[in-house]
C-alpha positions in Angstrom: 0.0 0.0 0.0 1.3 3.4 -0.8 0.0 6.8 0.3 1.0 10.4 0.7 0.1 12.1 4.0 0.0 15.8 4.6 2.1 17.1 7.5 2.2 20.3 9.4 3.9 23.0 7.7 2.8 22.0 4.3 5.1 19.0 4.1 4.1 15.7 2.7 5.4 12.3 3.5 5.3 9.2 1.3 4.3 6.1 3.1 4.7 2.6 1.6 3.8 -0.6 3.4 4.7 -4.0 1.9 4.5 -7.4 3.4 7.8 -9.2 4.3 7.7 -12.9 3.9 8.9 -15.1 6.9 11.2 -18.2 6.8 8.2 -20.5 6.8 6.6 -18.6 4.0 9.7 -18.9 2.0 10.0 -22.6 2.6 6.3 -23.0 1.8 6.9 -21.1 -1.4 9.7 -23.3 -2.4 7.6 -26.4 -1.6 4.8 -25.2 -3.8 7.1 -24.6 -6.6 8.1 -28.2 -6.4 4.6 -29.5 -6.3 3.0 -31.2 -9.2 0.8 -29.3 -11.5 -2.4 -30.8 -10.2 -1.6 -29.5 -6.6 -0.7 -25.9 -7.7 -3.3 -23.2 -6.8 -4.0 -24.9 -3.5 -1.4 -23.1 -1.3 -3.9 -22.7 1.5 -3.6 -26.4 2.1 0.2 -26.4 2.3 0.5 -23.1 4.2 1.4 -23.9 7.7 -1.2 -22.9 10.3 -0.5 -20.1 12.8 2.0 -18.3 10.6 2.0 -14.4 11.0 2.5 -11.9 8.2 5.3 -9.3 8.6 4.9 -5.9 7.0 7.6 -3.4 6.1 6.7 0.3 6.3 8.9 2.9 4.6 8.3 6.6 5.4 10.1 9.4 3.6 9.6 13.0 3.0 8.4 14.0 -0.4 10.3 16.8 -2.1 8.2 20.0 -2.4 8.6 20.2 -6.2 7.5 16.6 -6.6 4.7 17.2 -4.1 3.5 20.2 -6.0 3.7 18.5 -9.3 1.8 15.5 -8.0 -0.9 17.7 -6.5 -1.2 19.6 -9.7 -1.4 16.3 -11.6 -4.0 14.9 -9.2 -6.1 18.1 -9.4 -6.0 18.1 -13.1 -6.8 14.4 -13.2 -9.7 14.9 -10.8 -11.0 17.9 -12.9 -10.7 15.8 -16.0 -12.6 13.0 -14.4 -15.3 15.4 -13.2 -15.6 16.9 -16.7 -15.8 13.5 -18.2 -18.6 12.5 -15.9 -20.4 15.9 -16.4 -20.3 15.8 -20.3 -23.0 13.2 -20.8 -25.3 15.0 -18.4 -24.8 18.4 -20.0 -25.5 16.8 -23.4 -28.8 15.4 -22.1 -29.6 18.7 -20.5 -28.8 20.7 -23.6 -30.7 18.2 -25.8 -33.8 18.3 -23.5 -33.6 22.1 -23.2 -33.2 22.7 -26.9 -36.0 20.2 -27.6 -38.3 22.0 -25.1 -37.4 25.4 -26.6 -38.1 24.1 -30.1 -41.4 22.6 -29.1 -42.4 25.7 -27.3 -41.4 27.8 -30.3 -43.4 25.6 -32.6 -46.5 25.6 -30.3 -46.2 29.4 -29.9 -45.9 29.9 -33.7 -48.9 27.6 -34.2 -50.9 29.4 -31.6 -49.9 32.8 -33.0 -50.7 31.7 -36.5 -54.1 30.3 -35.4 -54.9 33.6 -33.6 -53.8 35.6 -36.6 -55.7 33.3 -38.9 -58.9 33.6 -36.7 -58.5 37.3 -36.6 -58.2 37.5 -40.4 -60.6 34.7 -41.3 -63.4 35.5 -38.8 -64.5 38.7 -40.6 -64.2 36.9 -43.9 -66.3 34.0 -42.7 -68.9 36.4 -41.4 -68.8 38.1 -44.8 -69.3 34.7 -46.4 -72.2 33.9 -44.2 -73.7 37.3 -44.8 -73.4 36.8 -48.5 -75.2 33.5 -48.3 -78.0 35.1 -46.3 -78.3 37.9 -48.8 -78.5 35.3 -51.6 -81.4 33.7 -49.6 -83.1 37.0 -49.3 -82.2 37.7 -45.6 -80.6 41.1 -45.1 -79.3 40.7 -41.6 -76.2 42.8 -40.6 -73.0 41.1 -39.7 -71.3 42.0 -36.4 -69.2 45.2 -36.6 -65.5 44.5 -37.0 -63.4 46.7 -34.8 -60.4 47.1 -37.1 -59.1 49.8 -39.4 -57.6 47.5 -42.0 -59.0 46.5 -45.3 -61.1 43.6 -43.8 -62.8 45.9 -41.4 -63.6 48.4 -44.1 -64.9 45.6 -46.3 -67.2 44.4 -43.4 -68.5 48.0 -42.9 -69.1 48.4 -46.6 -70.9 45.1 -46.7 -73.2 46.2 -43.9 -73.9 49.5 -45.7 -74.7 47.5 -48.8 -76.9 45.1 -46.9 -78.8 48.0 -45.3 -79.4 49.5 -48.8 -80.5 46.2 -50.2 -82.9 45.7 -47.2 -84.3 49.2 -47.7 -84.6 48.5 -51.5 -86.3 45.2 -50.8 -88.7 46.8 -48.4 -89.5 49.5 -51.0 -90.0 46.8 -53.7 -92.3 44.8 -51.4 -94.3 47.9 -50.5 -94.6 49.0 -54.1 -95.4 45.4 -55.1 -98.2 45.3 -52.5 -99.4 48.7 -53.7 -99.4 47.6 -57.3 -101.1 44.3 -56.4 -103.7 46.3 -54.4 -104.2 48.7 -57.2 -104.5 45.8 -59.7 -107.0 44.0 -57.5 -108.9 47.2 -57.1 -108.9 47.8 -60.8 -109.9 44.2 -61.5 -112.8 44.5 -59.0 -113.9 47.7 -60.7 -113.7 46.1 -64.2 -115.5 43.0 -62.9 -118.4 45.1 -61.5 -118.7 47.3 -64.5 -121.7 46.7 -66.7 -119.7 47.9 -69.7 -117.4 45.5 -71.6 -113.7 46.3 -71.6 -111.2 44.8 -74.0 -107.5 45.7 -74.2 -105.5 45.0 -77.4 -101.8 45.2 -78.0 -100.1 46.9 -81.0 -100.7 43.7 -83.1 -104.5 43.9 -82.3 -104.4 40.8 -80.2 -106.6 40.5 -77.0 -104.5 40.7 -73.9 -107.2 41.5 -71.3 -111.0 41.5 -71.1 -113.5 41.7 -68.2 -116.4 39.4 -67.5 -119.0 41.9 -68.8 -117.3 41.8 -72.2 -117.8 38.0 -72.3 -121.4 38.3 -71.0 -122.3 41.0 -73.6 -120.7 39.2 -76.6 -121.6 35.7 -75.4 -118.0 34.5 -75.9 -115.6 33.3 -73.1 -112.9 35.8 -73.9 -110.6 34.5 -71.1 -110.1 31.5 -73.4 -109.2 33.7 -76.3 -106.4 35.8 -74.8 -103.6 36.2 -77.3 -105.9 35.7 -80.2 -106.3 38.3 -82.9 -109.3 40.6 -82.3 -110.7 40.1 -85.8 -110.5 36.3 -85.4 -111.9 36.1 -81.8 -114.9 38.4 -82.4 -115.3 38.8 -86.2 -118.8 40.3 -86.1 -117.8 43.1 -83.7 -114.1 43.5 -84.6 -114.6 44.3 -88.3 -116.3 47.6 -87.6 -113.9 48.6 -84.8 -110.7 47.7 -86.7 -111.9 49.5 -89.8 -112.4 52.7 -87.7 -109.0 52.2 -86.0 -107.3 51.8 -89.4 -108.9 55.0 -90.8 -108.1 57.0 -87.7 -105.4 59.6 -88.3 -105.5 61.7 -85.1 -104.1 59.6 -82.2 -105.6 62.0 -79.7 -109.1 61.5 -80.9 -111.3 58.7 -79.5 -113.3 56.5 -81.8 -117.1 56.1 -81.2 -119.3 53.9 -83.2 -122.6 52.0 -83.0 -123.0 48.7 -84.7 -125.1 45.5 -84.8 -123.6 42.3 -83.3 -124.9 38.8 -83.7 -124.1 36.3 -81.0 -122.5 33.0 -82.2 -125.2 30.9 -80.6 -128.1 32.9 -81.9 -128.3 33.3 -85.6 -131.4 35.5 -85.5 -131.3 38.0 -82.7 -128.9 40.9 -83.1 -127.6 43.3 -80.5 -126.9 47.0 -80.8 -123.5 47.8 -79.4 -122.1 51.2 -78.7 -118.3 51.2 -78.6 -115.6 53.7 -77.7 -112.0 53.0 -78.6 -108.8 54.9 -77.8 -105.1 54.4 -78.0 -103.5 53.0 -74.8 -99.7 52.9 -74.2 -98.6 49.4 -73.1 -94.9 49.5 -72.1 -92.9 50.8 -75.1 -95.6 49.9 -77.6 -99.1 51.3 -78.4 -102.2 49.3 -77.6 -106.0 50.0 -77.8 -108.7 50.2 -75.1 -112.2 49.4 -76.2 -115.2 50.0 -74.0 -118.6 49.0 -75.2 -122.2 48.6 -74.0 -125.2 46.7 -75.1 -127.7 49.4 -76.0 -130.2 47.0 -77.5 -132.7 47.8 -74.7 -132.1 51.5 -75.1 -132.6 51.4 -78.8 -135.6 49.3 -78.3 -137.0 51.7 -75.8 -136.4 54.6 -78.1 -138.1 52.7 -80.9 -141.0 51.8 -78.6 -141.4 55.4 -77.5 -141.4 56.5 -81.1 -144.0 53.9 -82.0 -146.0 54.9 -79.0 -146.1 58.5 -80.2 -147.0 57.3 -83.7 -149.8 55.1 -82.1 -151.2 58.0 -80.2 -151.3 60.2 -83.3 -152.8 57.5 -85.5 -155.4 56.7 -82.9 -156.3 60.4 -82.7 -156.3 61.0 -86.4 -158.0 57.8 -87.6 -160.7 57.4 -84.9 -162.7 60.6 -85.7 -163.6 59.9 -89.4 -164.2 56.2 -88.9 -167.7 56.5 -87.4 -169.0 59.0 -90.0 -167.7 56.8 -92.8 -169.5 53.8 -91.4 -172.7 55.7 -90.8 -172.5 57.2 -94.3 -172.1 53.8 -95.9 -175.0 52.4 -93.9 -177.2 55.4 -94.7 -176.5 55.1 -98.4 -177.5 51.5 -98.3 -180.6 52.3 -96.4 -181.7 55.2 -98.6 -181.1 53.7 -102.1 -181.1 50.0 -101.3 -184.8 49.6 -101.9 -184.6 51.5 -105.2 -182.1 49.2 -106.8 -182.7 45.7 -108.0 -180.6 42.8 -109.3 -176.9 43.2 -109.7 -176.8 46.9 -108.7 -178.4 46.1 -105.4 -175.9 43.3 -104.9 -173.0 45.5 -105.6 -174.3 48.1 -103.2 -174.7 45.6 -100.4 -171.3 44.1 -101.0 -169.6 47.5 -101.1 -171.4 48.6 -97.9 -170.5 45.5 -96.1 -166.8 45.9 -97.1 -166.8 49.5 -95.9 -168.4 48.5 -92.5 -166.0 45.5 -92.1 -162.9 47.6 -92.9 -164.1 50.4 -90.6 -164.6 47.9 -87.8 -161.1 46.5 -88.4 -159.7 50.0 -88.3 -161.5 50.7 -85.1 -159.9 47.6 -83.6 -156.6 48.8 -84.8 -157.2 52.2 -83.3 -158.2 50.6 -80.0 -154.9 48.6 -80.2 -153.0 51.8 -80.8 -154.7 53.5 -77.9 -154.0 50.6 -75.6 -150.3 50.4 -76.6 -149.9 54.2 -76.2 -151.8 54.3 -72.9 -149.7 51.6 -71.1 -148.3 53.4 -68.2 -146.5 52.7 -64.9 -148.0 49.6 -63.3 -149.6 49.6 -59.9 -147.5 47.2 -57.9 -149.0 44.9 -55.4 -148.3 41.5 -53.9 -149.0 38.8 -56.5 -148.9 35.0 -55.9 -147.9 34.0 -59.4 -149.0 30.3 -59.0 -152.6 31.2 -57.9 -152.7 34.0 -60.6 -151.8 31.6 -63.4 -154.3 29.0 -62.3 -157.0 31.6 -62.2 -156.2 33.0 -65.6 -156.0 29.7 -67.5 -159.1 28.1 -66.0 -161.3 30.1 -68.4 -159.3 28.8 -71.4 -159.3 25.2 -70.0 -163.0 25.5 -69.6 -163.3 26.4 -73.3 -161.4 23.2 -74.2 -157.9 24.5 -74.6 -155.2 22.1 -73.3 -152.9 24.0 -71.0 -150.3 22.0 -69.1 -149.1 23.6 -65.9 -145.6 22.9 -64.3 -145.5 25.2 -61.3 -142.7 24.7 -58.8 -143.9 24.7 -55.2 -142.7 27.5 -52.9 -142.5 30.2 -55.6 -142.2 33.6 -53.7 -144.7 36.4 -54.4 -143.6 39.1 -56.9 -144.4 42.8 -57.3 -146.7 43.1 -60.2 -149.8 44.8 -61.7 -152.5 42.0 -62.0 -154.4 43.7 -64.8 -151.3 44.2 -67.0 -150.1 40.7 -66.4 -153.5 39.3 -67.2 -153.3 41.2 -70.5 -149.9 39.5 -71.2 -151.4 36.1 -70.6 -154.4 36.8 -72.8 -152.2 38.1 -75.6 -150.0 35.0 -75.4 -152.8 32.5 -75.3 -154.6 34.3 -78.1 -151.5 34.1 -80.3 -151.2 30.4 -79.6 -154.8 29.8 -80.5 -154.4 31.8 -83.7 -151.2 29.9 -84.5 -153.0 26.5 -84.1 -156.6 27.0 -85.3 -157.6 23.4 -84.5 -158.3 23.7 -80.8 -158.0 19.9 -80.3 -154.4 19.9 -81.5 -153.2 22.9 -79.5 -151.0 22.3 -76.4 -149.8 25.2 -74.3 -147.3 24.6 -71.6 -146.7 27.1 -68.7 -143.8 26.6 -66.4 -142.8 28.7 -63.3 -139.7 28.1 -61.2 -137.4 29.9 -58.8 -134.1 31.5 -60.1 -131.1 31.3 -57.8 -127.9 33.4 -57.8 -124.4 32.1 -57.3 -124.9 32.0 -53.6 -128.0 29.7 -54.0 -130.2 32.6 -52.8 -133.5 33.3 -54.5 -132.9 35.9 -57.2 -136.2 35.9 -59.1 -139.0 33.9 -60.7 -138.8 32.5 -64.3 -142.0 32.1 -66.3 -141.9 30.0 -69.5 -144.9 29.9 -71.9 -144.7 27.7 -75.0 -147.0 26.1 -77.6 -146.8 23.5 -80.3 -147.5 25.8 -83.2 -145.3 26.6 -86.3 -143.1 29.0 -84.3 -141.6 32.2 -85.5 -140.0 32.8 -88.9 -136.4 34.1 -88.8 -137.4 37.5 -90.0 -140.1 37.8 -87.4 -137.9 36.4 -84.6 -135.2 39.0 -85.3 -137.8 41.8 -84.7 -140.3 40.0 -82.6 -140.9 42.7 -80.1 -141.0 45.6 -82.5 -144.4 47.3 -83.1 -146.3 46.5 -86.4 -144.2 43.3 -87.0 -146.7 40.5 -87.8 -147.5 37.8 -90.4 -151.2 38.0 -89.8 -153.2 39.7 -92.6 -155.5 41.4 -90.0 -153.0 41.8 -87.2 -151.5 45.1 -86.0 -148.2 43.6 -84.8 -148.7 45.2 -81.4 -149.2 42.0 -79.4 -145.6 41.1 -78.6 -144.6 44.8 -78.5 -147.3 45.3 -75.8 -146.1 42.3 -73.9 -142.5 43.5 -73.9 -143.5 47.0 -72.8 -145.4 45.6 -69.8 -142.5 43.3 -68.9 -140.1 46.2 -69.0 -142.4 48.2 -66.8 -142.2 45.3 -64.3 -138.4 45.2 -64.5 -138.5 41.8 -66.1 -136.5 40.3 -68.9 -138.3 38.7 -71.8 -136.9 36.6 -74.7 -138.6 34.8 -77.6 -137.3 31.7 -79.3 -138.4 28.6 -81.3 -138.8 25.2 -79.7 -136.9 22.5 -81.5 -137.1 18.7 -81.3 -134.3 16.2 -81.2 -133.8 16.5 -85.0 -133.5 20.3 -84.8 -136.9 21.0 -86.4 -139.1 23.8 -85.2 -142.0 22.5 -83.1 -143.4 25.6 -81.5 -142.7 29.0 -80.0 -141.5 29.9 -76.5 -141.5 33.1 -74.5 -139.5 33.3 -71.3 -139.9 36.0 -68.6 -137.7 36.5 -65.6 -139.1 38.6 -62.8 -136.5 40.0 -60.3 -138.8 42.2 -58.2 -139.8 39.9 -55.4 -142.4 41.0 -52.8 -141.1 41.8 -49.3 -143.1 43.0 -46.3 -141.2 46.3 -46.3 -142.6 46.9 -49.8 -146.2 47.1 -48.5 -147.6 50.5 -49.3 -148.7 52.7 -46.3 
């Protein structure tokens, strides 16, 4: 063993201790050397028991220079060993530290990039969502972006644009509602108008028509929109289009009155009064045509004129008739006995002819007076069912076949019994004259209730028909005009009187021919519709 010990005064001593073999040890060593190979390595067996080991200790002072060098060497060696031991730890520490710094830097960069991306993309996403809502028609504002960069300015501009779009949309909705309301209001006015209204485009095609136009013309014009005017309504369009073509002043309206024949009625004609004017439709020019059925007005004017004629004829003709008849009878009485043979026969025949013609003229005058004297009826409550049964029983008693089809529950009407009785007498007389053979005559009278669109009672319909030869086309076209007749001795005032009484009662009257399954005429029919029903508040005081 060797060691260096420090002494006082900074001195060092080297101490070496080595074992010193004894005599026995030496002999034992010699003995082992001489042993066979198989006994070598087993010295403990040959070592004598109880031998003691002797050590030699050598102590000597170490020179200062050697001591210093040794200490320096030992310190350097110790520092080297420490540095060798610390190098692996520092490597691990540096590796872990740098790894942590790198990870933290990466996480920080990612977090910062996410924050920056969110800060930049959030307004863009809000703009995208706002754009989608605007595309869907929702004009909600996006949240205000508190930034002064381009994205913030873009968001604020988008909100201003959205506000303007919302305001524009609200204005459009409001104006659309106003236009729809105005359109509905105009359509209601046109629907309630009694005048027909037709709108044509610049190509003279129908683009609009109200219900009154279809009712007056007897044509469903809603099914003919887009059709040329001349093709859709040839009978009415020809006169209007001719006027439009010849018009030179665009500021002047066209007025005309023409006759129109319904498609389903080849006999009856209507008198139409039309007014046409130019109408701007968008960038083009169209036409507005307003017309009315003035057939009733024309008929009333004609009836009034004939009434005036009847009054004058009755006044002028009645006075000389009686003197003429008396003079003829007096001539026959004075000179009849003085003549003989053929002269007397001629006188009697001439006198009889004069008397017969005067009598016929008196009847005509009476008809004229009756037609001219028909005035306003005296309205009273009239049970039409009982009234018809009362009137026809006299004819039935005379052998005339009259079939009654009277619907139960017919409401009472406002009417003048005397005037309606005259209507029935005229109708039944015409039927009896149309079929002279009383046994072959069949008259049918039907009465039923008329209901409106709401299934409410709107009037009473009266239908009188016979099985006679009916009307000719010429007579049917002017059936209700005065002095229109096929009878040699008739005045033509029968149907005219009937129509005048019906109009005084506010009733509609129409004449037509009855036809069988083969389309042959088998009689005449007159139809009345009374709209003035009796109500208790109508009772006169």
